[in-house]
Z-matrix of the N, CA and C atoms (Angstrom, degrees):
N
C 1 1.455
C 2 1.523 1 112.07
N 3 1.320 2 114.72 1 141.45
C 4 1.458 3 119.81 2 177.39
C 5 1.525 4 111.11 3 -124.00
N 6 1.307 5 115.65 4 26.58
C 7 1.451 6 121.54 5 179.21
C 8 1.524 7 108.56 6 -81.40
N 9 1.326 8 118.42 7 138.74
C 10 1.471 9 120.41 8 177.33
C 11 1.532 10 111.48 9 -58.40
N 12 1.305 11 115.99 10 148.41
C 13 1.464 12 120.84 11 178.69
C 14 1.523 13 109.74 12 -57.47
N 15 1.304 14 115.94 13 141.89
C 16 1.452 15 121.22 14 178.86
C 17 1.521 16 113.82 15 93.35
N 18 1.318 17 117.52 16 -16.13
C 19 1.465 18 120.92 17 177.82
C 20 1.526 19 109.23 18 -81.07
N 21 1.321 20 116.47 19 139.42
C 22 1.461 21 119.87 20 -179.60
C 23 1.517 22 112.90 21 -82.23
N 24 1.319 23 117.72 22 -33.04
C 25 1.460 24 121.03 23 -177.87
C 26 1.524 25 109.22 24 -85.75
N 27 1.336 26 116.08 25 134.41
C 28 1.467 27 120.93 26 -178.27
C 29 1.516 28 111.01 27 -102.06
N 30 1.326 29 114.96 28 128.99
C 31 1.459 30 122.57 29 174.02
C 32 1.525 31 107.84 30 -135.26
N 33 1.317 32 115.33 31 156.96
C 34 1.447 33 119.85 32 177.27
C 35 1.510 34 110.84 33 -150.66
N 36 1.316 35 117.23 34 122.72
C 37 1.479 36 123.49 35 178.24
C 38 1.534 37 111.68 36 48.68
N 39 1.333 38 116.60 37 41.72
C 40 1.456 39 120.64 38 178.36
C 41 1.510 40 115.06 39 84.56
N 42 1.322 41 117.39 40 -1.05
C 43 1.459 42 121.18 41 -179.84
C 44 1.524 43 110.63 42 -100.84
N 45 1.305 44 115.45 43 148.50
C 46 1.454 45 123.56 44 175.90
C 47 1.522 46 107.61 45 -83.18
N 48 1.329 47 116.59 46 128.18
C 49 1.458 48 120.50 47 175.62
C 50 1.525 49 109.60 48 -110.44
N 51 1.307 50 116.06 49 -50.25
C 52 1.471 51 120.97 50 177.86
C 53 1.525 52 108.18 51 -154.62
N 54 1.324 53 116.16 52 90.23
C 55 1.458 54 122.06 53 178.32
C 56 1.525 55 109.10 54 -134.56
N 57 1.310 56 116.17 55 -177.20
C 58 1.472 57 119.39 56 177.17
C 59 1.520 58 111.62 57 -66.85
N 60 1.332 59 117.75 58 -11.36
C 61 1.456 60 121.88 59 178.49
C 62 1.526 61 112.51 60 -97.61
N 63 1.310 62 118.19 61 7.99
C 64 1.470 63 122.37 62 -175.25
C 65 1.515 64 114.12 63 -76.58
N 66 1.311 65 118.99 64 5.52
C 67 1.453 66 120.99 65 177.14
C 68 1.511 67 112.35 66 -58.02
N 69 1.335 68 116.27 67 -22.80
C 70 1.456 69 121.69 68 177.18
C 71 1.522 70 111.08 69 -60.27
N 72 1.330 71 117.40 70 -25.36
C 73 1.467 72 122.63 71 178.48
C 74 1.526 73 110.35 72 -65.04
N 75 1.312 74 116.87 73 -27.78
C 76 1.453 75 120.19 74 -173.13
C 77 1.514 76 109.73 75 79.42
N 78 1.305 77 116.54 76 -164.00
C 79 1.463 78 121.53 77 -177.52
C 80 1.523 79 113.05 78 -98.15
N 81 1.338 80 117.98 79 -8.91
C 82 1.457 81 120.22 80 -169.76
C 83 1.527 82 115.18 81 -112.34
N 84 1.322 83 118.52 82 -28.13
C 85 1.460 84 119.00 83 177.27
C 86 1.528 85 108.84 84 -71.22
N 87 1.327 86 118.25 85 139.12
C 88 1.464 87 121.12 86 -173.00
C 89 1.526 88 113.00 87 -81.35
N 90 1.339 89 114.84 88 163.79
C 91 1.450 90 120.43 89 168.80
C 92 1.523 91 106.24 90 -61.91
N 93 1.290 92 116.34 91 135.90
C 94 1.466 93 121.01 92 -172.08
C 95 1.510 94 109.98 93 113.18
N 96 1.330 95 115.76 94 -21.50
C 97 1.459 96 119.10 95 169.45
C 98 1.523 97 106.07 96 -81.75
N 99 1.309 98 117.43 97 163.66
C 100 1.463 99 119.37 98 -173.00
C 101 1.513 100 110.40 99 -152.46
N 102 1.328 101 116.67 100 163.40
C 103 1.454 102 119.65 101 -178.61
C 104 1.507 103 113.44 102 -167.35
N 105 1.306 104 113.76 103 -172.90
C 106 1.463 105 121.17 104 -179.27
C 107 1.520 106 108.22 105 -151.35
N 108 1.319 107 116.09 106 143.66
C 109 1.458 108 120.66 107 178.39
C 110 1.515 109 109.45 108 -122.05
N 111 1.318 110 115.44 109 159.49
C 112 1.453 111 121.21 110 177.81
C 113 1.510 112 111.51 111 -122.54
N 114 1.297 113 116.54 112 157.65
C 115 1.458 114 122.91 113 -177.98
C 116 1.525 115 112.23 114 -57.09
N 117 1.312 116 117.07 115 -38.55
C 118 1.471 117 120.65 116 -176.69
C 119 1.522 118 112.65 117 -74.73
N 120 1.331 119 117.76 118 -9.59
C 121 1.452 120 119.85 119 178.37
C 122 1.513 121 113.90 120 114.98
N 123 1.317 122 117.63 121 -10.04
C 124 1.460 123 118.76 122 178.54
C 125 1.528 124 109.58 123 -67.68
N 126 1.310 125 116.73 124 152.71
C 127 1.451 126 119.79 125 177.80
C 128 1.524 127 110.21 126 -154.92
N 129 1.311 128 113.60 127 156.14
C 130 1.459 129 123.17 128 177.48
C 131 1.522 130 106.51 129 -136.30
N 132 1.320 131 117.01 130 130.50
C 133 1.469 132 120.60 131 174.04
C 134 1.517 133 107.85 132 -134.40
N 135 1.330 134 116.80 133 133.14
C 136 1.462 135 123.18 134 -174.92
C 137 1.526 136 109.35 135 -124.04
N 138 1.313 137 115.86 136 130.49
C 139 1.459 138 121.60 137 174.30
C 140 1.524 139 107.55 138 -114.87
N 141 1.333 140 117.82 139 100.51
C 142 1.468 141 119.68 140 -177.86
C 143 1.520 142 113.22 141 -67.93
N 144 1.324 143 117.98 142 -17.79
C 145 1.464 144 120.85 143 -179.11
C 146 1.521 145 112.32 144 -72.93
N 147 1.335 146 116.57 145 -31.56
C 148 1.465 147 119.99 146 -179.23
C 149 1.528 148 111.90 147 -113.00
N 150 1.323 149 116.40 148 6.94
C 151 1.470 150 121.04 149 -178.01
C 152 1.528 151 110.50 150 55.73
N 153 1.329 152 116.03 151 42.14
C 154 1.457 153 121.78 152 -176.48
C 155 1.515 154 110.04 153 -118.43
N 156 1.321 155 115.60 154 141.87
C 157 1.460 156 118.93 155 172.05
C 158 1.519 157 108.88 156 -138.89
N 159 1.326 158 114.71 157 148.49
C 160 1.458 159 122.44 158 179.56
C 161 1.521 160 106.83 159 -121.32
N 162 1.309 161 116.36 160 123.11
C 163 1.461 162 121.76 161 176.18
C 164 1.522 163 106.72 162 -119.43
N 165 1.318 164 115.66 163 125.47
C 166 1.459 165 120.66 164 -178.14
C 167 1.527 166 108.62 165 -126.33
N 168 1.315 167 116.02 166 121.10
C 169 1.464 168 121.87 167 177.22
C 170 1.523 169 108.33 168 -106.91
N 171 1.312 170 116.07 169 118.37
C 172 1.457 171 120.92 170 179.30
C 173 1.527 172 108.87 171 -138.02
N 174 1.300 173 116.06 172 171.30
C 175 1.461 174 121.48 173 172.96
C 176 1.517 175 108.33 174 -134.31
N 177 1.302 176 115.84 175 102.67
C 178 1.460 177 119.10 176 -179.55
C 179 1.522 178 112.18 177 -72.28
N 180 1.314 179 117.46 178 -9.31
C 181 1.458 180 121.02 179 178.84
C 182 1.526 181 112.74 180 -89.75
N 183 1.323 182 117.39 181 -7.94
C 184 1.461 183 120.25 182 -179.45
C 185 1.518 184 109.66 183 -96.32
N 186 1.239 185 125.27 184 135.18
C 187 1.461 186 126.00 185 0.39
C 188 1.532 187 113.04 186 -96.44
N 189 1.365 188 117.44 187 -13.45
C 190 1.462 189 117.87 188 -172.28
C 191 1.525 190 114.30 189 -123.43
N 192 1.325 191 117.61 190 11.67
C 193 1.460 192 120.86 191 178.70
C 194 1.513 193 114.41 192 79.73
N 195 1.331 194 117.61 193 9.97
C 196 1.463 195 120.68 194 -176.22
C 197 1.524 196 112.41 195 -125.03
N 198 1.320 197 116.53 196 24.99
C 199 1.463 198 119.24 197 -178.67
C 200 1.517 199 112.28 198 -71.39
N 201 1.312 200 115.91 199 158.59
C 202 1.461 201 122.52 200 -179.77
C 203 1.530 202 107.63 201 -135.62
N 204 1.330 203 116.86 202 123.14
C 205 1.465 204 119.84 203 -175.27
C 206 1.525 205 113.87 204 -119.87
N 207 1.320 206 118.28 205 -1.36
C 208 1.464 207 120.48 206 -175.68
C 209 1.527 208 111.21 207 -58.62
N 210 1.313 209 117.78 208 -48.69
C 211 1.470 210 119.52 209 -178.89
C 212 1.525 211 111.32 210 -68.39
N 213 1.322 212 117.79 211 -32.30
C 214 1.466 213 121.33 212 177.61
C 215 1.525 214 109.97 213 -64.57
N 216 1.329 215 117.74 214 -43.67
C 217 1.472 216 121.25 215 178.42
C 218 1.527 217 110.27 216 -55.64
N 219 1.316 218 116.73 217 -47.01
C 220 1.460 219 121.29 218 -178.24
C 221 1.528 220 111.41 219 -64.82
N 222 1.318 221 116.82 220 -43.18
C 223 1.464 222 120.70 221 -179.88
C 224 1.527 223 111.24 222 -63.53
N 225 1.328 224 117.34 223 -43.04
C 226 1.468 225 120.55 224 179.05
C 227 1.523 226 110.08 225 -62.93
N 228 1.332 227 117.75 226 -44.50
C 229 1.468 228 120.97 227 178.71
C 230 1.525 229 110.93 228 -60.60
N 231 1.329 230 117.38 229 -40.88
C 232 1.467 231 120.24 230 178.91
C 233 1.523 232 111.97 231 -64.77
N 234 1.324 233 117.46 232 -40.82
C 235 1.463 234 120.67 233 178.90
C 236 1.529 235 110.28 234 -63.71
N 237 1.331 236 116.09 235 -44.76
C 238 1.472 237 119.80 236 -179.57
C 239 1.525 238 110.40 237 -64.49
N 240 1.320 239 117.28 238 -49.52
C 241 1.472 240 120.35 239 -178.60
C 242 1.527 241 111.58 240 -61.86
N 243 1.321 242 117.45 241 -38.47
C 244 1.462 243 120.93 242 179.72
C 245 1.520 244 112.32 243 -68.85
N 246 1.318 245 117.10 244 -21.67
C 247 1.462 246 120.13 245 -178.31
C 248 1.531 247 113.01 246 -84.22
N 249 1.316 248 117.78 247 -5.48
C 250 1.468 249 121.31 248 178.90
C 251 1.523 250 108.06 249 -76.08
N 252 1.310 251 115.43 250 114.29
C 253 1.465 252 120.50 251 -174.35
C 254 1.522 253 113.52 252 -92.63
N 255 1.318 254 116.32 253 -31.09
C 256 1.460 255 119.71 254 -178.59
C 257 1.514 256 109.44 255 -132.92
N 258 1.322 257 115.27 256 141.37
C 259 1.455 258 119.96 257 176.04
C 260 1.514 259 109.37 258 -86.68
N 261 1.323 260 117.44 259 138.84
C 262 1.472 261 119.24 260 174.89
C 263 1.528 262 109.97 261 -60.62
N 264 1.315 263 118.07 262 152.83
C 265 1.468 264 121.45 263 -177.98
C 266 1.528 265 113.46 264 -53.82
N 267 1.321 266 118.84 265 -36.38
C 268 1.460 267 121.51 266 -177.70
C 269 1.521 268 110.73 267 -62.27
N 270 1.315 269 117.90 268 -44.86
C 271 1.470 270 119.47 269 -179.75
C 272 1.518 271 109.98 270 -65.65
N 273 1.306 272 117.35 271 -39.65
C 274 1.458 273 121.44 272 178.34
C 275 1.530 274 110.02 273 -57.35
N 276 1.330 275 116.66 274 -44.33
C 277 1.463 276 121.23 275 178.79
C 278 1.521 277 111.47 276 -65.34
N 279 1.325 278 117.02 277 -42.28
C 280 1.458 279 120.16 278 -179.85
C 281 1.519 280 111.57 279 -63.74
N 282 1.319 281 117.17 280 -40.56
C 283 1.459 282 120.65 281 -178.43
C 284 1.524 283 111.35 282 -67.95
N 285 1.311 284 118.22 283 -31.19
C 286 1.462 285 120.95 284 179.25
C 287 1.523 286 111.58 285 -66.99
N 288 1.331 287 117.21 286 -24.39
C 289 1.464 288 121.25 287 -179.22
C 290 1.526 289 111.67 288 -73.16
N 291 1.315 290 117.48 289 -20.80
C 292 1.470 291 120.36 290 -175.37
C 293 1.485 292 110.27 291 -99.22
């Protein structure tokens, strides 16, 4: 995180870690994963613990300029995270430390 001390929302190098826009993470990717969203609806979310990334290309302006992609981003992230069947050895080791 590169957020100034005292700030509640976490960001790092332009990426969202834990802010009001973190819905892109879905319900299953852990804190420590990070991402970025764009106005047009595109999004990227990365989970370094499972070596997983989600890239979603959308156009919220098609066809009438009134599209909404926030809930779609969350649903896609949940489907991807739920499909992870095995944790890489590194994450397993990290979790044992806590």
